[in-house]
DOLO-722489 format. One record per atom (N, C-alpha, C): residue in three letters; chain; atom name; x, y, z. Coordinates in steps of 0.02 Angstrom, whole numbers. Each point is the difference from the previous one (the first is absolute). Example, Ala and Ser with C-alpha at 12.3 -4.5 7.8 and 13.67 -1.06 7.14 Angstrom:
BEGIN
+------+-------+------+--------+--------+--------+
: rest : kette : atom :     px :     py :     pz :
+------+-------+------+--------+--------+--------+
:  ALA :     A :    N :    660 :   -284 :    390 :
:  ALA :     A :   CA :    -45 :     59 :      0 :
:  ALA :     A :    C :     45 :     60 :      0 :
:  SER :     A :    N :    -18 :     53 :    -36 :
:  SER :     A :   CA :     42 :     59 :      3 :
:  SER :     A :    C :    -39 :     55 :     37 :
+------+-------+------+--------+--------+--------+
***
This chain:
BEGIN
+------+-------+------+--------+--------+--------+
: rest : kette : atom :     px :     py :     pz :
+------+-------+------+--------+--------+--------+
:  MET :     A :    N :    398 :    611 :   -326 :
:  MET :     A :   CA :    -51 :      6 :     36 :
:  MET :     A :    C :      7 :     73 :     35 :
:  LYS :     A :    N :      3 :     24 :     17 :
:  LYS :     A :   CA :    -18 :     90 :     31 :
:  LYS :     A :    C :    -38 :    -29 :     76 :
:  LYS :     A :    N :     61 :     13 :     41 :
:  LYS :     A :   CA :    -74 :    -10 :     66 :
:  LYS :     A :    C :    -51 :     19 :     10 :
:  GLU :     A :    N :    -12 :     65 :    -29 :
:  GLU :     A :   CA :    -69 :     24 :      9 :
:  GLU :     A :    C :    -47 :    -28 :    -30 :
:  GLU :     A :    N :     14 :    -54 :    -65 :
:  GLU :     A :   CA :    -56 :    -46 :    -49 :
:  GLU :     A :    C :     20 :    -59 :     51 :
:  TYR :     A :    N :      8 :    -48 :     41 :
:  TYR :     A :   CA :      2 :    -35 :     75 :
:  TYR :     A :    C :    -89 :     -2 :     11 :
:  PRO :     A :    N :    -29 :    -67 :    -23 :
:  PRO :     A :   CA :    -38 :    -20 :     38 :
:  PRO :     A :    C :      2 :     10 :     73 :
:  THR :     A :    N :    -74 :     48 :     13 :
:  THR :     A :   CA :    -29 :      6 :     81 :
:  THR :     A :    C :    -31 :    -42 :     34 :
:  LYS :     A :    N :    -40 :    -33 :    -42 :
:  LYS :     A :   CA :    -44 :    -60 :     25 :
:  LYS :     A :    C :    -25 :    -70 :    -64 :
:  LEU :     A :    N :    -17 :    -49 :     55 :
:  LEU :     A :   CA :     -7 :    -59 :    -41 :
:  LEU :     A :    C :    -12 :     -8 :    -73 :
:  GLU :     A :    N :    -72 :     74 :    -10 :
:  GLU :     A :   CA :    -50 :     -6 :    -43 :
:  GLU :     A :    C :     51 :     23 :    -57 :
:  ASP :     A :    N :     48 :     31 :     18 :
:  ASP :     A :   CA :     19 :     63 :    -65 :
:  ASP :     A :    C :     67 :    -62 :    -39 :
:  LEU :     A :    N :     10 :    -78 :     31 :
:  LEU :     A :   CA :     29 :    -28 :    -47 :
:  LEU :     A :    C :    -46 :    -40 :    -71 :
:  THR :     A :    N :    -75 :     25 :     28 :
:  THR :     A :   CA :    -18 :     -3 :    -93 :
:  THR :     A :    C :    -22 :     25 :    -27 :
:  ASN :     A :    N :     44 :     71 :     -2 :
:  ASN :     A :   CA :      7 :     28 :    -41 :
:  ASN :     A :    C :     36 :    -13 :    -72 :
:  PRO :     A :    N :     -9 :     -6 :    -70 :
:  PRO :     A :   CA :     69 :      0 :    -14 :
:  PRO :     A :    C :     13 :     -4 :    -38 :
:  LYS :     A :    N :     47 :     41 :     33 :
:  LYS :     A :   CA :     54 :     37 :    -13 :
:  LYS :     A :    C :     49 :    -47 :     43 :
:  TYR :     A :    N :    -26 :    -45 :     44 :
:  TYR :     A :   CA :     53 :    -26 :     51 :
:  TYR :     A :    C :      9 :   -109 :    -25 :
:  ARG :     A :    N :    -36 :      9 :    -65 :
:  ARG :     A :   CA :    -25 :    -58 :    -35 :
:  ARG :     A :    C :     58 :    -36 :    -51 :
:  GLY :     A :    N :     36 :    -54 :     41 :
:  GLY :     A :   CA :     64 :    -32 :     28 :
:  GLY :     A :    C :     68 :     27 :     10 :
:  LYS :     A :    N :    -46 :     70 :     52 :
:  LYS :     A :   CA :     88 :     -6 :     45 :
:  LYS :     A :    C :    -37 :      2 :     96 :
:  VAL :     A :    N :    -40 :    -48 :     -9 :
:  VAL :     A :   CA :    -14 :    -36 :     74 :
:  VAL :     A :    C :    -29 :    -87 :      2 :
:  ALA :     A :    N :     13 :      5 :     42 :
:  ALA :     A :   CA :      4 :    -88 :     -2 :
:  ALA :     A :    C :    -48 :    -31 :     89 :
:  ILE :     A :    N :      0 :    -52 :    -20 :
:  ILE :     A :   CA :    -36 :    -25 :     66 :
:  ILE :     A :    C :     39 :   -107 :      2 :
:  SER :     A :    N :    -46 :     18 :     55 :
:  SER :     A :   CA :     27 :   -115 :     13 :
:  SER :     A :    C :    -72 :    -22 :    -21 :
:  LEU :     A :    N :      9 :    -54 :    -27 :
:  LEU :     A :   CA :    -71 :    -29 :     21 :
:  LEU :     A :    C :    -32 :      5 :     74 :
:  PRO :     A :    N :    -49 :     12 :     -9 :
:  PRO :     A :   CA :    -52 :    -18 :     76 :
:  PRO :     A :    C :    -29 :    -76 :     -7 :
:  TYR :     A :    N :     28 :    -37 :    -14 :
:  TYR :     A :   CA :    -25 :    -64 :     18 :
:  TYR :     A :    C :      2 :     -2 :     92 :
:  MET :     A :    N :     60 :     17 :     32 :
:  MET :     A :   CA :     31 :    -28 :     63 :
:  MET :     A :    C :     47 :     47 :     44 :
:  GLY :     A :    N :    -13 :     18 :     62 :
:  GLY :     A :   CA :     78 :     38 :     -1 :
:  GLY :     A :    C :    -41 :     68 :     26 :
:  THR :     A :    N :     72 :     29 :    -15 :
:  THR :     A :   CA :    -46 :     41 :     23 :
:  THR :     A :    C :    -30 :     70 :    -68 :
:  ALA :     A :    N :      7 :    -36 :    -46 :
:  ALA :     A :   CA :    -27 :     41 :    -47 :
:  ALA :     A :    C :    -57 :    -12 :      9 :
:  SER :     A :    N :    -38 :    -68 :     39 :
:  SER :     A :   CA :    -45 :    -47 :     -9 :
:  SER :     A :    C :    -71 :     68 :     70 :
:  THR :     A :    N :     51 :      1 :     10 :
:  THR :     A :   CA :    -40 :     43 :     68 :
:  THR :     A :    C :     15 :     85 :     -7 :
:  HIS :     A :    N :     22 :     20 :    -28 :
:  HIS :     A :   CA :    -11 :     44 :    -47 :
:  HIS :     A :    C :    -48 :     64 :    -47 :
:  PHE :     A :    N :    -19 :    -83 :    -27 :
:  PHE :     A :   CA :    -83 :    -14 :    -41 :
:  PHE :     A :    C :    -38 :    -23 :     37 :
:  SER :     A :    N :     19 :     -6 :     34 :
:  SER :     A :   CA :    -93 :      0 :     59 :
:  SER :     A :    C :     -8 :     48 :     36 :
:  ALA :     A :    N :     58 :     44 :      9 :
:  ALA :     A :   CA :    -38 :     65 :     44 :
:  ALA :     A :    C :     -2 :     47 :    -46 :
:  LEU :     A :    N :     45 :     -2 :    -63 :
:  LEU :     A :   CA :    -31 :     41 :    -70 :
:  LEU :     A :    C :    -60 :    -18 :    -16 :
:  TYR :     A :    N :    -25 :    -60 :     -9 :
:  TYR :     A :   CA :   -102 :      2 :     11 :
:  TYR :     A :    C :    -29 :     10 :     36 :
:  LEU :     A :    N :     28 :     -7 :     60 :
:  LEU :     A :   CA :    -81 :     36 :     75 :
:  LEU :     A :    C :     34 :     56 :    -28 :
:  LYS :     A :    N :     62 :     31 :     21 :
:  LYS :     A :   CA :    -53 :     77 :     -9 :
:  LYS :     A :    C :      3 :     47 :    -60 :
:  LEU :     A :    N :     -5 :    -23 :    -68 :
:  LEU :     A :   CA :     -5 :     20 :    -39 :
:  LEU :     A :    C :    -52 :    -54 :    -15 :
:  GLY :     A :    N :    -46 :    -31 :     11 :
:  GLY :     A :   CA :    -67 :    -38 :    -36 :
:  GLY :     A :    C :     19 :    -38 :    -59 :
:  ALA :     A :    N :    -19 :    -34 :     -2 :
:  ALA :     A :   CA :    -24 :    -57 :    -66 :
:  ALA :     A :    C :     -8 :     47 :    -59 :
:  GLU :     A :    N :     -7 :     39 :    -30 :
:  GLU :     A :   CA :    -21 :     48 :    -24 :
:  GLU :     A :    C :     73 :     17 :    -24 :
:  LYS :     A :    N :     -7 :     54 :     13 :
:  LYS :     A :   CA :     80 :     49 :     -7 :
:  LYS :     A :    C :     47 :    -48 :     -2 :
:  PHE :     A :    N :    -11 :    -61 :     72 :
:  PHE :     A :   CA :     80 :    -48 :    -33 :
:  PHE :     A :    C :     -7 :    -32 :    -50 :
:  ARG :     A :    N :    -41 :     16 :    -24 :
:  ARG :     A :   CA :    -16 :    -84 :    -70 :
:  ARG :     A :    C :     17 :     34 :    -45 :
:  ALA :     A :    N :     -3 :     88 :     -6 :
:  ALA :     A :   CA :     10 :     53 :    -19 :
:  ALA :     A :    C :     70 :     31 :    -25 :
:  PHE :     A :    N :     31 :    -12 :     66 :
:  PHE :     A :   CA :     67 :     35 :     23 :
:  PHE :     A :    C :     37 :    -59 :    -34 :
:  ILE :     A :    N :    -30 :    -54 :     33 :
:  ILE :     A :   CA :     39 :    -71 :    -58 :
:  ILE :     A :    C :     32 :    -30 :    -83 :
+------+-------+------+--------+--------+--------+
***
């Protein structure tokens, strides 16, 4: 992937062209859980569910 094709925001990662190229840890505890909690609060329930 060329540098100019890198995603620039979190929502970019939902683009099908990144499928199979992005990974996250299971957000059940620790840092990932905190990150997902913050995303939920920032995006709101509807947008968070659509993102996930």
